[in-house]
Structure formats: structure tokens, C-alpha cells
N, CA and C of each residue as an Amber inpcrd file, in Angstrom:
protein
   402
  36.2280000  18.8450000  33.2650000  36.0010000  18.5270000  31.8970000
  35.0580000  17.2820000  31.7050000  33.9890000  17.4750000  31.0310000
  33.0310000  16.3350000  30.8890000  33.5630000  15.1950000  30.0510000
  33.2130000  14.0860000  30.3640000  33.5830000  12.9830000  29.4850000
  32.6900000  12.7450000  28.3680000  33.1400000  11.9840000  27.3270000
  32.3730000  11.8780000  26.1650000  31.1350000  10.9830000  26.4220000
  31.1480000  10.1760000  27.4190000  29.9340000   9.3010000  27.8370000
  28.8120000  10.2340000  28.4100000  29.2040000  11.3890000  29.0090000
  28.1780000  12.2220000  29.5460000  27.3970000  12.9560000  28.4880000
  28.0570000  13.1950000  27.2950000  27.4460000  13.9610000  26.2600000
  26.4200000  13.0940000  25.4870000  26.6130000  11.7940000  25.5040000
  25.7940000  10.9400000  24.7940000  24.3000000  10.8850000  25.1740000
  24.0540000  10.7440000  26.5430000  22.6790000  10.6990000  26.9860000
  21.8690000  12.0600000  26.6470000  22.6170000  13.0780000  26.6030000
  21.8840000  14.3920000  26.2770000  21.2930000  14.3650000  24.8420000
  22.0450000  13.8530000  23.9390000  21.5630000  13.7110000  22.5890000
  20.4250000  12.7840000  22.4580000  20.4690000  11.7570000  23.1750000
  19.2920000  10.8600000  23.1740000  18.0610000  11.4240000  23.8090000
  18.1900000  12.2620000  24.8860000  17.0520000  12.8990000  25.4920000
  16.3210000  13.8390000  24.3860000  17.1510000  14.6060000  23.7430000
  16.6290000  15.5050000  22.7790000  15.8450000  14.8530000  21.6060000
  16.4710000  13.7950000  21.1950000  15.7980000  12.9820000  20.0510000
  14.4600000  12.4090000  20.5400000  14.4820000  11.9880000  21.8030000
  13.2220000  11.4920000  22.3270000  12.0790000  12.5500000  22.5370000
  12.5090000  13.7490000  22.8630000  11.5420000  14.8400000  22.9630000
  10.9920000  15.1790000  21.6010000  11.8690000  15.1860000  20.5930000
  11.3250000  15.5950000  19.2510000  10.4890000  14.4760000  18.7560000
  10.8240000  13.2780000  18.9560000   9.9720000  12.1250000  18.5720000
   8.5790000  12.1420000  19.2170000   8.5220000  12.5490000  20.5060000
   7.2720000  12.5810000  21.2760000   6.4070000  13.7030000  20.7260000
   7.0130000  14.8130000  20.3480000   6.1740000  15.9320000  19.8060000
   5.5940000  15.7110000  18.3990000   6.3500000  15.0750000  17.5880000
   5.9860000  15.0130000  16.1560000   5.8110000  13.5100000  15.7200000
   5.3140000  12.6700000  16.5670000   5.1840000  11.2020000  16.1890000
   4.1400000  11.0920000  15.0060000   3.1180000  11.9680000  15.0420000
   2.0310000  11.7280000  14.0450000   2.4630000  12.2660000  12.6520000
   3.5720000  12.9400000  12.5490000   4.0520000  13.3990000  11.2390000
   4.5440000  12.2460000  10.4080000   4.9280000  11.1410000  10.9630000
   5.3570000  10.1150000  10.2530000   4.1670000   9.1870000   9.7460000
   3.0060000   9.4510000  10.2760000   1.9300000   8.6630000   9.8990000
   1.1040000   9.1970000   8.6910000   1.5140000  10.2860000   8.1320000
   0.6730000  10.9430000   7.0920000   0.4570000   9.9580000   5.8630000
   1.4420000   9.1710000   5.4420000   1.0700000   8.2720000   4.2790000
  -0.0720000   7.3210000   4.5730000  -0.1370000   6.8430000   5.8700000
  -1.1570000   5.9650000   6.2750000  -2.5210000   6.6890000   6.2710000
  -2.5140000   7.8990000   6.9130000  -3.6900000   8.7210000   6.9650000
  -4.2640000   9.0760000   5.5900000  -3.3260000   9.4150000   4.6670000
  -3.8010000   9.7080000   3.2530000  -4.4700000   8.4290000   2.5920000
  -3.8500000   7.2860000   2.8560000  -4.4180000   6.0160000   2.3100000
  -5.7740000   5.7100000   2.8910000  -6.0030000   6.0570000   4.1220000
  -7.2970000   5.9050000   4.7040000  -8.3650000   6.9000000   4.1770000
  -7.8300000   8.1150000   4.0360000  -8.7640000   9.2380000   3.5670000
  -9.1920000   9.0020000   2.1590000  -8.3210000   8.5440000   1.2680000
  -8.5860000   8.4780000  -0.0610000  -9.5270000   7.1900000  -0.4780000
  -9.5450000   6.2500000   0.5030000 -10.2050000   4.9880000   0.1760000
 -11.6780000   5.1980000  -0.1960000 -12.5310000   5.9550000   0.4940000
 -13.8860000   6.1100000   0.0410000 -13.9970000   6.6830000  -1.3700000
 -13.0200000   7.5780000  -1.6800000 -13.0700000   8.1590000  -3.0310000
 -12.7720000   7.2150000  -4.0980000 -11.7710000   6.2580000  -3.7770000
 -11.3900000   5.3390000  -4.8040000 -12.3980000   4.2370000  -4.9800000
 -13.1430000   3.8830000  -3.9410000 -14.2610000   2.9220000  -3.9960000
 -15.4140000   3.5300000  -4.9000000 -15.5920000   4.8100000  -4.7060000
 -16.6570000   5.5300000  -5.6200000 -16.0490000   5.5350000  -7.0220000
 -14.7600000   5.7990000  -7.2790000 -14.2340000   5.7830000  -8.4860000
 -14.3090000   4.3260000  -9.2240000 -13.9910000   3.3980000  -8.3670000
 -14.1920000   1.9820000  -8.8960000 -15.6030000   1.7610000  -9.4660000
 -16.6010000   2.2080000  -8.9420000 -17.9140000   2.0780000  -9.3870000
 -18.0920000   2.6670000 -10.8280000 -17.4260000   3.7590000 -10.9820000
 -17.4200000   4.3990000 -12.3440000 -16.6400000   3.6120000 -13.3000000
 -15.3310000   3.2370000 -12.9010000 -14.4760000   2.5720000 -13.7620000
 -14.9740000   1.1860000 -14.1170000 -15.8200000   0.6230000 -13.3330000
 -16.3570000  -0.7590000 -13.6500000 -17.2130000  -0.6850000 -14.8930000
 -17.8360000   0.5150000 -15.0920000 -18.6850000   0.6410000 -16.2740000
 -17.7680000   0.7860000 -17.5760000 -16.5300000   1.0980000 -17.4950000
 -15.5740000   1.2540000 -18.5220000 -14.9780000  -0.1090000 -18.9190000
 -15.0960000  -1.0940000 -18.1390000 -14.5460000  -2.3900000 -18.3670000
 -13.6820000  -2.8040000 -17.4250000 -13.1430000  -4.1780000 -17.4950000
 -12.3150000  -4.7880000 -16.5040000 -10.9080000  -4.1800000 -16.5210000
 -10.4400000  -3.6960000 -17.6860000  -9.0070000  -3.2360000 -17.7850000
  -8.8850000  -1.8610000 -17.0390000  -9.9180000  -1.0090000 -17.1600000
  -9.9270000   0.2620000 -16.4570000  -9.9470000  -0.0190000 -14.8920000
 -10.7090000  -0.8800000 -14.5040000 -10.8460000  -1.2360000 -13.1180000
  -9.6330000  -1.7910000 -12.5750000  -8.9310000  -2.5770000 -13.3970000
  -7.5730000  -3.2350000 -12.9670000  -6.4420000  -2.1740000 -12.7270000
  -6.6730000  -1.0700000 -13.4630000  -5.6160000  -0.0590000 -13.2060000
  -5.6560000   0.6290000 -11.8630000  -6.8880000   0.6650000 -11.3930000
  -7.0440000   1.2290000  -9.9550000  -6.8920000   0.2250000  -8.9240000
  -7.3530000  -1.0480000  -9.1080000  -7.3550000  -2.0910000  -8.1370000
  -6.7160000  -3.2250000  -8.7350000  -5.3270000  -3.3270000  -8.8830000
  -4.7970000  -4.5220000  -9.5170000  -4.7600000  -5.7490000  -8.6170000
  -4.6870000  -5.5640000  -7.3320000  -4.6470000  -6.7150000  -6.4830000
  -5.9910000  -7.3910000  -6.3850000  -7.0520000  -6.7610000  -6.6540000
  -8.3370000  -7.2220000  -6.7890000  -8.3670000  -8.3280000  -7.8980000
  -7.8160000  -7.8990000  -8.9910000  -7.7470000  -8.8050000 -10.2110000
  -6.8190000  -9.9720000 -10.0200000  -5.7110000  -9.7600000  -9.1950000
  -4.8140000 -10.8000000  -8.9620000  -5.5430000 -11.8550000  -8.1150000
  -6.3650000 -11.5060000  -7.1320000  -7.1360000 -12.4320000  -6.3710000
  -8.1530000 -13.2140000  -7.2100000  -8.6620000 -12.4770000  -8.1220000
  -9.6640000 -13.0580000  -8.9860000  -9.2880000 -13.8780000 -10.1060000
  -8.0100000 -14.0330000 -10.3000000  -7.4100000 -14.6990000 -11.5310000
  -7.7760000 -16.2030000 -11.4830000  -8.1340000 -16.7040000 -12.7180000
  -8.4040000 -18.1490000 -12.7550000  -7.1890000 -19.0630000 -12.5920000
  -6.0700000 -18.4030000 -12.8550000  -4.8030000 -19.2450000 -12.8350000
  -4.5610000 -19.6390000 -11.3600000  -4.9490000 -18.9040000 -10.3930000
  -4.6370000 -19.2560000  -8.9600000  -5.5480000 -20.2800000  -8.3670000
  -6.6570000 -20.5840000  -9.0180000  -7.6780000 -21.6260000  -8.6150000
  -8.1320000 -21.4060000  -7.1710000  -8.4450000 -20.1550000  -6.8800000
  -8.8500000 -19.9040000  -5.4110000 -10.3580000 -20.3230000  -5.3040000
 -10.6700000 -20.8470000  -4.1380000 -12.0600000 -21.1170000  -3.8320000
 -13.0030000 -19.9360000  -3.8820000 -14.1490000 -20.0730000  -4.4950000
 -15.0540000 -18.9860000  -4.7090000 -15.5690000 -18.2790000  -3.4380000
 -15.8660000 -19.1250000  -2.3230000 -16.2730000 -18.5120000  -1.1870000
 -15.2270000 -17.7080000  -0.4580000 -13.9560000 -18.1080000  -0.5980000
 -12.8480000 -17.3520000   0.0130000 -12.6940000 -16.0220000  -0.7940000
 -12.6520000 -16.1990000  -2.0780000 -12.4030000 -14.9540000  -2.9720000
 -13.4770000 -13.9690000  -2.8850000 -14.7830000 -14.4210000  -2.6730000
 -15.9450000 -13.4930000  -2.6070000 -15.7060000 -12.4770000  -1.5390000
 -15.2970000 -12.8980000  -0.3050000 -15.0310000 -11.9380000   0.7400000
 -13.8000000 -11.2000000   0.5590000 -12.7650000 -11.8230000  -0.0440000
 -11.5000000 -11.1190000  -0.2520000 -11.6140000  -9.9840000  -1.1560000
 -12.5420000 -10.0700000  -2.1910000 -12.7330000  -8.8450000  -3.0720000
 -13.1150000  -7.7070000  -2.3100000 -14.1310000  -7.8740000  -1.4430000
 -14.6870000  -6.7000000  -0.7580000 -13.5580000  -6.0950000   0.2340000
 -12.8290000  -7.0320000   0.8390000 -11.8720000  -6.5100000   1.8230000
 -10.7140000  -5.7810000   1.0030000 -10.4190000  -6.3270000  -0.1640000
  -9.3210000  -5.6760000  -1.0440000  -9.6770000  -4.3550000  -1.4900000
 -10.9450000  -4.0470000  -1.7260000 -11.3680000  -2.7410000  -2.1420000
 -11.0970000  -1.7450000  -1.0620000 -11.3980000  -2.0660000   0.2320000
 -11.1070000  -1.1290000   1.2580000  -9.7110000  -1.1450000   1.9310000
  -8.9310000  -2.2080000   1.7280000  -7.6940000  -2.3010000   2.3600000
  -6.4150000  -1.9530000   1.4650000  -6.6430000  -1.9050000   0.1670000
  -5.5130000  -1.7520000  -0.6610000  -4.7560000  -0.4370000  -0.4450000
  -5.3780000   0.6410000  -0.5030000  -4.7610000   1.8730000  -0.3470000
  -4.2810000   2.1710000   1.1130000  -4.9830000   1.7920000   2.1330000
  -4.4330000   1.7920000   3.5430000  -3.1940000   0.9240000   3.7050000
  -3.1640000  -0.1760000   3.0480000  -1.9580000  -1.0730000   3.0900000
  -0.7900000  -0.3280000   2.3290000  -1.0280000   0.2810000   1.2280000
  -0.0190000   1.0180000   0.6700000   0.5390000   2.1640000   1.5820000
  -0.3800000   2.7980000   2.1340000  -0.0490000   3.7990000   3.2210000
   0.7490000   3.3060000   4.3160000   0.4410000   2.1210000   4.8440000
   1.1360000   1.3820000   5.8670000   2.6090000   1.1380000   5.4870000
   2.6400000   0.5090000   4.2970000   3.9710000   0.2530000   3.7700000
   4.8630000   1.4610000   3.5950000   4.2560000   2.5490000   3.0850000
   4.9820000   3.7490000   2.9220000   5.3620000   4.3950000   4.2570000
   4.5350000   4.2990000   5.2640000   4.7700000   4.8190000   6.5670000
   6.0590000   4.2430000   7.2080000   6.1800000   2.9390000   7.0060000
   7.3280000   2.3020000   7.5570000   8.6520000   2.8010000   7.0230000
   8.5460000   3.0690000   5.7600000   9.7840000   3.5650000   4.9620000
   9.9590000   5.1040000   5.3580000   8.8000000   5.7290000   5.3650000
   8.8510000   7.2290000   5.6610000   9.3610000   7.5190000   6.9350000
   9.0780000   6.7310000   7.9470000   9.4670000   6.9890000   9.3660000
  11.0320000   6.8250000   9.4600000  11.6310000   6.0300000   8.5090000
  12.9600000   5.6920000   8.5150000  13.7730000   6.9770000   7.9680000
  13.0460000   8.0390000   7.5150000  13.6980000   9.1720000   6.9620000
  13.9370000   9.1830000   5.5710000  13.3440000   8.1990000   4.8200000
  13.5010000   8.0520000   3.3780000  12.1980000   8.4970000   2.7100000
  11.9780000   9.7350000   2.4970000  10.7490000  10.2200000   2.0110000
  10.4140000   9.9150000   0.5330000  11.3930000  10.0690000  -0.3050000
  11.3010000   9.8290000  -1.6980000  11.1580000   8.2670000  -1.9420000
  12.0120000   7.6220000  -1.1400000  11.8940000   6.1760000  -1.1660000
  10.5330000   5.5880000  -0.7810000   9.8790000   6.2450000   0.1860000
   8.6280000   5.6990000   0.5300000   7.5740000   5.8270000  -0.5520000
   7.6110000   6.9750000  -1.3120000   6.7620000   7.1960000  -2.4600000
   7.0740000   6.1190000  -3.5200000   8.3840000   5.8370000  -3.7820000
   8.7380000   4.8840000  -4.7430000   8.2490000   3.4870000  -4.3290000
   8.3340000   3.1800000  -3.1030000   7.9160000   1.8700000  -2.6610000
   6.4480000   1.7460000  -2.8200000   5.6620000   2.7490000  -2.4910000
   4.2170000   2.6660000  -2.7470000   3.7860000   2.4650000  -4.1520000
   4.5720000   3.1740000  -5.0500000   4.2380000   3.0430000  -6.5160000
   4.6540000   1.6180000  -6.9700000   5.8000000   1.1410000  -6.4600000
   6.2930000  -0.0860000  -6.8090000   5.3060000  -1.1940000  -6.4000000
   4.6940000  -1.1140000  -5.2500000   3.7160000  -2.1070000  -4.8490000
   2.5590000  -2.1180000  -5.7470000   2.0950000  -0.9680000  -6.1460000
   0.9630000  -0.8590000  -7.1220000   1.2430000  -1.4750000  -8.4700000
   2.4000000  -1.0080000  -9.0090000   2.8320000  -1.5300000 -10.3940000
   3.2680000  -2.9610000 -10.3440000   3.6420000  -3.5500000  -9.1520000
   3.9360000  -5.0360000  -9.0220000   2.5220000  -5.7190000  -9.2410000
   1.5270000  -5.1670000  -8.6260000   0.0780000  -5.6570000  -8.8080000
  -0.4030000  -5.6700000 -10.3220000   0.0210000  -4.5650000 -11.0000000
  -0.3810000  -4.4290000 -12.4470000   0.3490000  -5.4820000 -13.2300000
   1.7180000  -5.7020000 -12.8830000   2.5580000  -6.6900000 -13.6160000
   1.9510000  -8.0790000 -13.3560000   1.5460000  -8.3500000 -12.1550000
   1.0160000  -9.6970000 -11.8970000  -0.3780000  -9.8320000 -12.6000000
  -1.1390000  -8.8210000 -12.7970000  -2.3970000  -8.9300000 -13.5520000
  -2.0700000  -9.3160000 -14.9970000  -1.0780000  -8.6960000 -15.5010000
  -0.7440000  -9.0280000 -16.9710000  -0.2050000 -10.3850000 -17.1000000
   0.6960000 -10.7840000 -16.1590000   1.3200000 -12.1130000 -16.2330000
   0.1950000 -13.2180000 -16.0270000  -0.7030000 -13.0170000 -15.0880000
  -1.7120000 -14.0530000 -14.8380000  -2.6910000 -14.1240000 -15.9620000
  -2.9480000 -13.0020000 -16.5580000  -3.8340000 -12.9890000 -17.8030000
  -3.2360000 -13.7340000 -18.9980000  -1.8460000 -13.5750000 -19.0360000
  -1.1790000 -14.2960000 -20.1580000  -1.1180000 -15.8170000 -19.8960000
  -0.9440000 -16.1580000 -18.6200000  -0.8970000 -17.5630000 -18.2320000
  -2.2530000 -18.2030000 -18.4180000  -3.2950000 -17.3920000 -18.1980000
  -4.5740000 -17.8990000 -18.3050000  -5.0610000 -18.1530000 -19.8020000
  -4.3520000 -17.5420000 -20.7110000  -4.6630000 -17.6470000 -22.1680000
  -3.8630000 -18.8180000 -22.7940000  -2.8400000 -19.2780000 -22.0470000
  -2.0620000 -20.2830000 -22.6570000  -2.8570000 -21.6570000 -22.7500000
  -2.5830000 -22.3940000 -23.8540000  -3.2950000 -23.7680000 -23.9240000
  -2.7100000 -24.6820000 -22.9770000  -3.5900000 -25.5640000 -22.5110000
  -3.0760000 -26.5570000 -21.5220000  -2.9490000 -27.8830000 -22.0920000
């Protein structure tokens, strides 16, 4: 009669095999974030013609960096703008990948949306703080 300790390693071996076969399946949020980045950069060029509010809906973290309230140095912010255009959606994907790999698929989508809407909320709060008299 096998002991209970002998059954435990078998379960671990099977889990390792399935992880080795489908490791890339957990990376699809990151891959989607990387794939849509050129399209969102192109869309940003169109939205920039509509005004700053339309652009902030797509790239809220760009406007957070650009806020006057933060008093960021111009040379630092100049390069950060360009990096943020290309890194925002892959960073969302990376954040979602960590949650997705934990087996929480709906939670991963909610966390990605929450990160985006947190940026939108910060844009609104920083705009409000920038209008306050000093």
C-alpha cells in the first residue's frame, strides 16, 4: 500500500509538465499590449487633433507626467512623454499577466482597467489642483 507521501510528487510532476507545455498561454495579455501599441500611437496622432481631453482618454499617464502641479523638470519630462507613449499598454499587459498567471482571468482584466482609470482620475484631480488659486 503506497504512502500518502509517495502520491504527492506525482502530482507535482504533472503540474510541471503542463506548465512547461503551456507557459506562453499566460503571457497573452502582455503580447496583446505589445501588439496594440503601434495602433494606439497612430490613434494618438488622430486624437491629438481633437484636443487634449480626447488624448487624455487614451493616454492618461502621459498627462499625469505633464501636469504643472508636479513641477517636473522639462528635460526629464520631455523624454518621459515619448517613453510613456510606447510603454503604457505593454505595462498594462505586464500587470495583467502577473494576475492572469495566478489563475484570475477576470481579475486580470479588472486590474488593467483599474490601472487605466486610476490614471484618468489622477488627470482630473491634478487638473483641479492646477486651477486652484495659490
